[in-house]
MIMAR-501042 format. One record per residue: residue in three letters; x, z, y of N, C-alpha, C, O in turn. Coordinates in Angstrom, 1 decimal, decimal comma, always signed. Atoms other than C-alpha are relative to their C-alpha. Last residue first. Layout:
BEGIN
+------+--------+--------+--------+--------+--------+--------+--------+--------+--------+--------+--------+--------+
| resn |    n.X |    n.Z |    n.Y |   ca.X |   ca.Z |   ca.Y |    c.X |    c.Z |    c.Y |    o.X |    o.Z |    o.Y |
+------+--------+--------+--------+--------+--------+--------+--------+--------+--------+--------+--------+--------+
|  Ala |      X |      Z |      Y |      X |      Z |      Y |      X |      Z |      Y |      X |      Z |      Y |
...
+------+--------+--------+--------+--------+--------+--------+--------+--------+--------+--------+--------+--------+
end
This chain:
BEGIN
+------+--------+--------+--------+--------+--------+--------+--------+--------+--------+--------+--------+--------+
| resn |    n.X |    n.Z |    n.Y |   ca.X |   ca.Z |   ca.Y |    c.X |    c.Z |    c.Y |    o.X |    o.Z |    o.Y |
+------+--------+--------+--------+--------+--------+--------+--------+--------+--------+--------+--------+--------+
|  Unk |   +0,4 |   -1,1 |   +0,9 |   +4,9 |  +27,5 |   -1,1 |   +0,5 |   -0,2 |   -1,4 |   +0,3 |   +0,6 |   -2,3 |
|  Unk |   +0,9 |   +0,5 |   +1,0 |   +6,9 |  +25,0 |   +1,1 |   -0,3 |   +1,2 |   -1,0 |   +0,7 |   +1,9 |   -1,4 |
|  Unk |   -0,7 |   +0,1 |   +1,3 |   +8,3 |  +26,6 |   +4,2 |   -1,0 |   -0,5 |   -1,0 |   -2,2 |   -0,3 |   -0,9 |
|  Unk |   -1,2 |   -0,7 |   +0,2 |   +7,5 |  +26,7 |   +7,9 |   +0,7 |   -0,2 |   -1,3 |   +1,9 |   -0,6 |   -1,2 |
|  Unk |   +0,2 |   -1,1 |   +1,0 |   +4,9 |  +24,0 |   +8,4 |   +1,4 |   +0,6 |   -0,3 |   +2,4 |   +0,0 |   -0,4 |
|  Unk |   +1,3 |   -0,6 |   -0,2 |   +4,5 |  +21,5 |  +11,2 |   -0,3 |   +1,1 |   -1,0 |   -1,4 |   +1,6 |   -1,0 |
|  Unk |   -0,1 |   -1,2 |   -0,8 |   +8,2 |  +20,5 |  +11,6 |   -1,4 |   +0,7 |   +0,3 |   -1,5 |   +1,4 |   +1,2 |
|  Unk |   +0,4 |   +0,3 |   -1,4 |   +8,0 |  +16,9 |  +10,5 |   -0,1 |   +1,2 |   +0,9 |   -0,5 |   +1,1 |   +2,1 |
|  Unk |   -0,9 |   +1,0 |   -0,6 |   +9,9 |  +17,6 |   +7,3 |   -0,3 |   -0,3 |   +1,5 |   +0,7 |   -0,5 |   +2,3 |
|  Unk |   -1,3 |   -0,7 |   -0,3 |   +8,0 |  +20,8 |   +6,6 |   +0,9 |   -1,0 |   +0,6 |   +1,6 |   -0,6 |   +1,6 |
|  Unk |   +0,2 |   -0,8 |   -1,1 |   +4,7 |  +18,9 |   +6,9 |   +1,3 |   +0,8 |   +0,4 |   +1,5 |   +1,0 |   +1,6 |
|  Unk |   +0,0 |   +0,9 |   -1,2 |   +6,0 |  +16,2 |   +4,6 |   -0,2 |   +0,9 |   +1,3 |   +0,4 |   +0,6 |   +2,3 |
|  Unk |   -1,4 |   +0,5 |   -0,3 |   +6,9 |  +18,8 |   +2,0 |   +0,1 |   -0,8 |   +1,2 |   +1,0 |   -0,6 |   +2,0 |
|  Unk |   -0,8 |   -1,2 |   -0,5 |   +3,5 |  +20,5 |   +2,3 |   +1,4 |   -0,4 |   +0,3 |   +2,0 |   +0,0 |   +1,3 |
|  Unk |   +0,4 |   -0,2 |   -1,4 |   +1,8 |  +17,0 |   +2,0 |   +0,8 |   +1,2 |   +0,6 |   +1,2 |   +1,1 |   +1,7 |
|  Unk |   -0,6 |   +1,0 |   -0,8 |   +3,8 |  +16,3 |   -1,2 |   -0,3 |   +0,1 |   +1,5 |   +0,5 |   -0,1 |   +2,4 |
|  Unk |   -1,4 |   -0,4 |   -0,1 |   +2,8 |  +19,6 |   -2,7 |   +0,7 |   -1,0 |   +0,9 |   +1,6 |   -0,6 |   +1,7 |
|  Unk |   +0,0 |   -1,1 |   -1,0 |   -0,9 |  +18,8 |   -2,0 |   +1,5 |   +0,4 |   +0,2 |   +1,9 |   +0,6 |   +1,4 |
|  Unk |   +0,2 |   -1,3 |   +0,6 |   -0,4 |  +15,4 |   -3,8 |   +0,1 |   +1,1 |   +1,1 |   +0,6 |   +0,9 |   +2,2 |
|  Unk |   -1,2 |   -0,6 |   +0,5 |   -0,9 |  +12,2 |   -1,9 |   -0,3 |   +1,4 |   -0,6 |   -1,3 |   +2,0 |   -0,3 |
|  Unk |   -0,3 |   +0,5 |   +1,4 |   -3,9 |  +10,0 |   -1,3 |   +1,4 |   +0,4 |   -0,4 |   +2,1 |   -0,4 |   -1,0 |
|  Unk |   -1,3 |   +0,7 |   -0,1 |   -3,9 |  +10,7 |   +2,5 |   +0,4 |   -0,6 |   -1,3 |   +1,4 |   -1,4 |   -1,4 |
|  Unk |   +0,3 |   +1,2 |   -0,9 |   -7,6 |  +11,7 |   +2,2 |   +1,3 |   -0,9 |   +0,2 |   +1,1 |   -2,1 |   +0,2 |
|  Unk |   +0,9 |   +0,9 |   +0,7 |   -6,8 |  +13,9 |   -0,8 |   -0,2 |   -1,2 |   +0,8 |   -0,2 |   -2,4 |   +0,3 |
|  Unk |   -0,8 |   +0,6 |   +1,0 |   -3,8 |  +15,5 |   +1,0 |   -0,9 |   -1,0 |   -0,8 |   -0,4 |   -2,1 |   -1,1 |
|  Unk |   -0,9 |   +0,9 |   -0,7 |   -6,0 |  +16,2 |   +4,1 |   +0,8 |   -0,8 |   -1,1 |   +1,0 |   -2,0 |   -1,0 |
|  Unk |   +0,8 |   +1,2 |   -0,4 |   -8,7 |  +17,7 |   +1,9 |   +0,9 |   -1,0 |   +0,6 |   +0,7 |   -2,2 |   +0,4 |
|  Unk |   +0,4 |   +0,6 |   +1,3 |   -6,1 |  +20,1 |   +0,3 |   -0,8 |   -1,3 |   +0,3 |   -0,6 |   -2,3 |   -0,3 |
|  Unk |   -1,1 |   +0,8 |   +0,6 |   -4,5 |  +20,8 |   +3,7 |   -0,4 |   -0,7 |   -1,3 |   +0,1 |   -1,8 |   -1,6 |
|  Unk |   +0,1 |   -0,3 |   +1,4 |   -7,7 |  +21,9 |   +5,4 |   +1,0 |   -0,9 |   -0,7 |   +0,7 |   -2,1 |   -0,8 |
|  Unk |   -1,2 |   -0,6 |   +0,7 |   -6,3 |  +21,8 |   +8,9 |   -0,3 |   +0,4 |   -1,4 |   +0,4 |   +1,3 |   -1,9 |
|  Unk |   -0,1 |   -1,4 |   -0,5 |   -9,8 |  +21,1 |  +10,5 |   +1,1 |   +0,8 |   -0,7 |   +1,0 |   +2,0 |   -1,0 |
|  Unk |   +0,4 |   -0,9 |   +1,1 |  -10,1 |  +18,0 |   +8,2 |   +0,0 |   +1,5 |   +0,5 |   -0,1 |   +2,4 |   -0,4 |
|  Unk |   +1,3 |   +0,5 |   +0,5 |  -10,1 |  +15,6 |  +11,2 |   -0,5 |   +1,0 |   -1,1 |   -1,7 |   +1,2 |   -1,2 |
|  Unk |   +1,0 |   -0,3 |   -1,0 |   -7,2 |  +17,5 |  +12,8 |   -1,4 |   -0,3 |   -0,4 |   -2,4 |   +0,4 |   -0,2 |
|  Unk |   +0,1 |   -1,4 |   +0,0 |   -5,2 |  +17,4 |   +9,6 |   -1,1 |   +0,5 |   +1,0 |   -1,9 |   +1,4 |   +0,8 |
|  Unk |   +0,8 |   -0,3 |   +1,1 |   -5,8 |  +13,7 |   +9,4 |   -0,3 |   +1,5 |   -0,1 |   -1,4 |   +1,9 |   -0,4 |
|  Unk |   +1,4 |   +0,5 |   -0,2 |   -4,6 |  +13,2 |  +12,9 |   -0,9 |   +0,3 |   -1,1 |   -2,0 |   +0,8 |   -0,9 |
|  Unk |   +0,7 |   -0,8 |   -0,9 |   -1,6 |  +15,4 |  +12,3 |   -1,4 |   -0,4 |   +0,3 |   -2,3 |   +0,4 |   +0,5 |
|  Unk |   +0,3 |   -1,3 |   +0,6 |   -0,6 |  +13,4 |   +9,2 |   -0,7 |   +1,0 |   +1,0 |   -1,7 |   +1,6 |   +0,6 |
|  Unk |   +1,3 |   +0,0 |   +0,8 |   -1,0 |  +10,0 |  +10,8 |   -0,3 |   +1,4 |   -0,5 |   -1,5 |   +1,8 |   -0,4 |
|  Unk |   +1,2 |   +0,4 |   -0,7 |   +1,5 |  +10,0 |  +13,7 |   -1,2 |   +0,3 |   -0,8 |   -2,2 |   +0,8 |   -0,2 |
|  Unk |   +0,1 |   -0,9 |   -1,1 |   +4,4 |  +11,8 |  +12,1 |   -1,2 |   -0,2 |   +0,8 |   -1,7 |   +0,7 |   +1,5 |
|  Unk |   +0,4 |   -1,3 |   +0,5 |   +3,8 |   +9,9 |   +8,9 |   -0,2 |   +1,0 |   +1,1 |   -1,2 |   +1,8 |   +1,1 |
|  Unk |   +1,4 |   +0,1 |   +0,3 |   +3,9 |   +6,6 |  +10,7 |   -0,5 |   +1,3 |   -0,5 |   -1,6 |   +1,8 |   -0,2 |
|  Unk |   +0,8 |   +0,1 |   -1,3 |   +7,2 |   +7,4 |  +12,3 |   -1,5 |   +0,0 |   -0,3 |   -2,2 |   +0,7 |   +0,4 |
|  Unk |   +0,0 |   -1,4 |   -0,6 |   +8,6 |   +8,6 |   +8,9 |   -0,8 |   +0,0 |   +1,3 |   -1,5 |   +0,9 |   +1,6 |
|  Unk |   +0,8 |   -0,9 |   +0,9 |   +7,5 |   +5,3 |   +7,3 |   -0,1 |   +1,4 |   +0,6 |   -1,2 |   +2,0 |   +0,7 |
|  Unk |   +1,4 |   +0,3 |   -0,4 |   +9,0 |   +3,3 |  +10,2 |   -1,0 |   +0,8 |   -0,8 |   -2,0 |   +1,2 |   -0,3 |
|  Unk |   +0,3 |   -0,5 |   -1,3 |  +12,3 |   +5,1 |   +9,7 |   -1,4 |   -0,3 |   +0,4 |   -2,1 |   +0,6 |   +1,0 |
|  Unk |   +0,1 |   -1,4 |   +0,0 |  +12,2 |   +4,5 |   +6,0 |   -0,3 |   +0,6 |   +1,3 |   -1,1 |   +1,5 |   +1,4 |
|  Unk |   +1,3 |   -0,3 |   +0,7 |  +11,4 |   +0,8 |   +6,4 |   -0,2 |   +1,5 |   -0,1 |   -1,3 |   +2,0 |   +0,1 |
|  Unk |   +1,1 |   +0,3 |   -0,9 |  +14,2 |   +0,4 |   +8,9 |   -1,3 |   +0,4 |   -0,6 |   -2,2 |   +0,9 |   +0,1 |
|  Unk |   +0,0 |   -1,1 |   -1,0 |  +16,7 |   +2,1 |   +6,6 |   -1,1 |   -0,2 |   +1,0 |   -1,7 |   +0,8 |   +1,4 |
|  Unk |   +0,4 |   -1,3 |   +0,7 |  +15,7 |   -0,2 |   +3,7 |   +0,0 |   +1,1 |   +1,0 |   -1,0 |   +1,9 |   +1,0 |
|  Unk |   +1,4 |   +0,1 |   +0,1 |  +15,9 |   -3,3 |   +6,0 |   -0,5 |   +1,3 |   -0,6 |   -1,6 |   +1,8 |   -0,2 |
|  Unk |   +0,5 |   +0,8 |   +1,1 |  +19,5 |   -2,4 |   +6,8 |   -1,6 |   +0,1 |   +0,0 |   -2,2 |   +0,9 |   +0,7 |
|  Unk |   +0,9 |   -0,7 |   +0,9 |  +20,5 |   -1,1 |  +10,2 |   -0,4 |   -1,0 |   -1,1 |   -0,7 |   -2,2 |   -0,8 |
|  Unk |   -0,8 |   -0,2 |   +1,3 |  +23,6 |   -2,1 |  +12,2 |   -0,9 |   +0,6 |   -1,1 |   -0,4 |   +1,3 |   -1,9 |
|  Unk |   -1,0 |   +1,1 |   +0,2 |  +21,7 |   -3,8 |  +15,1 |   +0,8 |   +0,2 |   -1,3 |   +1,1 |   -0,7 |   -2,0 |
|  Unk |   +0,6 |   +1,2 |   +0,6 |  +18,6 |   -1,5 |  +14,7 |   +1,1 |   -1,0 |   -0,3 |   +1,0 |   -1,7 |   -1,3 |
|  Unk |   +0,0 |   -0,1 |   +1,4 |  +20,5 |   +1,7 |  +15,4 |   -0,4 |   -1,2 |   -0,7 |   -0,1 |   -1,5 |   -1,9 |
|  Unk |   -1,4 |   +0,1 |   +0,5 |  +21,4 |   +0,8 |  +19,0 |   +0,1 |   +0,1 |   -1,5 |   +1,0 |   -0,5 |   -2,2 |
|  Unk |   -0,4 |   +1,4 |   -0,1 |  +17,7 |   +0,1 |  +19,8 |   +1,4 |   -0,1 |   -0,6 |   +1,8 |   -1,1 |   -1,3 |
|  Unk |   -0,9 |   +0,1 |   -1,1 |  +16,5 |   +3,5 |  +18,7 |   +0,7 |   -1,4 |   -0,1 |   +1,1 |   -1,8 |   -1,2 |
|  Unk |   -1,4 |   +0,1 |   +0,5 |  +14,9 |   +3,9 |  +15,3 |   +1,0 |   +0,2 |   +1,1 |   +2,0 |   +0,8 |   +0,9 |
|  Unk |   -0,2 |   -1,0 |   +1,0 |  +11,4 |   +5,1 |  +16,3 |   +1,5 |   +0,0 |   -0,5 |   +2,0 |   +1,1 |   -0,8 |
|  Unk |   +0,0 |   -1,3 |   -0,7 |  +11,4 |   +3,0 |  +19,5 |   +0,3 |   +1,2 |   -1,0 |   +1,0 |   +2,1 |   -0,7 |
|  Unk |   -1,2 |   -0,1 |   -0,8 |  +12,5 |   -0,1 |  +17,6 |   +0,1 |   +1,4 |   +0,7 |   +1,1 |   +2,0 |   +0,7 |
|  Unk |   -1,1 |   -0,3 |   +0,9 |   +9,7 |   +0,5 |  +15,1 |   +1,3 |   +0,2 |   +0,7 |   +2,1 |   +1,1 |   +0,4 |
|  Unk |   +0,1 |   -1,4 |   +0,5 |   +7,2 |   +0,8 |  +17,9 |   +1,1 |   +0,4 |   -1,0 |   +1,6 |   +1,5 |   -0,9 |
|  Unk |   -0,4 |   -0,8 |   -1,1 |   +8,5 |   -2,5 |  +19,4 |   -0,1 |   +1,5 |   -0,3 |   +0,8 |   +2,3 |   +0,0 |
|  Unk |   -1,5 |   +0,1 |   +0,0 |   +8,1 |   -4,2 |  +16,1 |   +0,6 |   +0,9 |   +1,1 |   +1,6 |   +1,5 |   +0,9 |
|  Unk |   -0,5 |   -0,8 |   +1,1 |   +4,5 |   -3,0 |  +16,1 |   +1,5 |   +0,0 |   -0,2 |   +2,1 |   +1,0 |   -0,5 |
|  Unk |   +0,3 |   -1,4 |   -0,3 |   +3,8 |   -4,4 |  +19,6 |   +0,5 |   +0,9 |   -1,2 |   +1,2 |   +1,9 |   -0,9 |
|  Unk |   -0,9 |   -0,5 |   -1,0 |   +5,6 |   -7,7 |  +18,9 |   -0,2 |   +1,5 |   +0,3 |   +0,7 |   +2,2 |   +0,5 |
|  Unk |   -1,4 |   -0,2 |   +0,4 |   +3,8 |   -8,2 |  +15,6 |   +0,9 |   +0,5 |   +1,1 |   +1,6 |   +1,5 |   +0,8 |
|  Unk |   -0,7 |   -0,7 |   -1,1 |   +0,3 |   -7,8 |  +16,9 |   +1,4 |   +0,4 |   -0,4 |   +1,8 |   +1,5 |   -0,1 |
|  Unk |   -0,9 |   +0,9 |   -0,6 |   -1,3 |  -10,4 |  +14,6 |   +0,8 |   +0,6 |   +1,2 |   +1,2 |   -0,1 |   +2,1 |
|  Unk |   +0,2 |   +0,1 |   -1,4 |   -4,3 |   -8,3 |  +13,9 |   +1,0 |   -0,9 |   +0,7 |   +0,7 |   -1,3 |   +1,9 |
|  Unk |   +1,4 |   +0,2 |   -0,3 |   -4,6 |   -8,7 |  +10,1 |   -0,2 |   -0,2 |   +1,5 |   -1,1 |   -1,0 |   +1,9 |
|  Unk |   +0,6 |   +1,1 |   +0,7 |   -0,9 |   -9,4 |   +9,2 |   -1,5 |   -0,2 |   +0,5 |   -1,8 |   -1,4 |   +0,7 |
|  Unk |   -0,6 |   +1,2 |   -0,4 |   +0,7 |   -7,2 |  +11,8 |   -0,7 |   -1,2 |   -0,6 |   -0,9 |   -2,2 |   +0,0 |
|  Unk |   +0,5 |   +0,4 |   -1,3 |   -1,9 |   -4,5 |  +11,3 |   +0,7 |   -1,3 |   +0,5 |   +0,1 |   -2,1 |   +1,2 |
|  Unk |   +1,4 |   +0,5 |   +0,0 |   -1,3 |   -4,5 |   +7,6 |   -0,5 |   -0,4 |   +1,3 |   -1,1 |   -1,5 |   +1,5 |
|  Unk |   +0,0 |   +1,3 |   +0,6 |   +2,5 |   -4,3 |   +7,9 |   -1,4 |   -0,6 |   +0,0 |   -1,7 |   -1,8 |   +0,4 |
|  Unk |   -0,6 |   +0,9 |   -0,9 |   +2,2 |   -1,4 |  +10,3 |   +0,0 |   -1,4 |   -0,5 |   -0,4 |   -2,3 |   +0,2 |
|  Unk |   +0,9 |   +0,2 |   -1,0 |   -0,2 |   +0,4 |   +8,0 |   +0,5 |   -1,0 |   +1,1 |   -0,2 |   -1,8 |   +1,6 |
|  Unk |   +1,1 |   +0,9 |   +0,5 |   +2,1 |   -0,2 |   +5,1 |   -1,0 |   -0,2 |   +1,1 |   -1,5 |   -1,4 |   +1,2 |
|  Unk |   -0,6 |   +1,3 |   +0,0 |   +5,0 |   +1,3 |   +7,2 |   -1,1 |   -1,0 |   -0,5 |   -1,2 |   -2,1 |   +0,0 |
+------+--------+--------+--------+--------+--------+--------+--------+--------+--------+--------+--------+--------+
end
């Protein structure tokens, strides 16, 4: 979500980023959706896109990926489980 907000502010591509958020939520969900729900959905969408890229860059070194993402190793494992890229949290 922070990346989306930064790109809207710096690049001015608000329509494109808002369209991405709509796709991640589904148009029907947006009409009855709170800002908090929209922010969570956008955050999950960003995590699903960013985490695999960082893991690819680090050759799936999860410790380095967590450091690069500035989250704890345990948080990365939890997020991997949420997005279906890891079986269970150690």
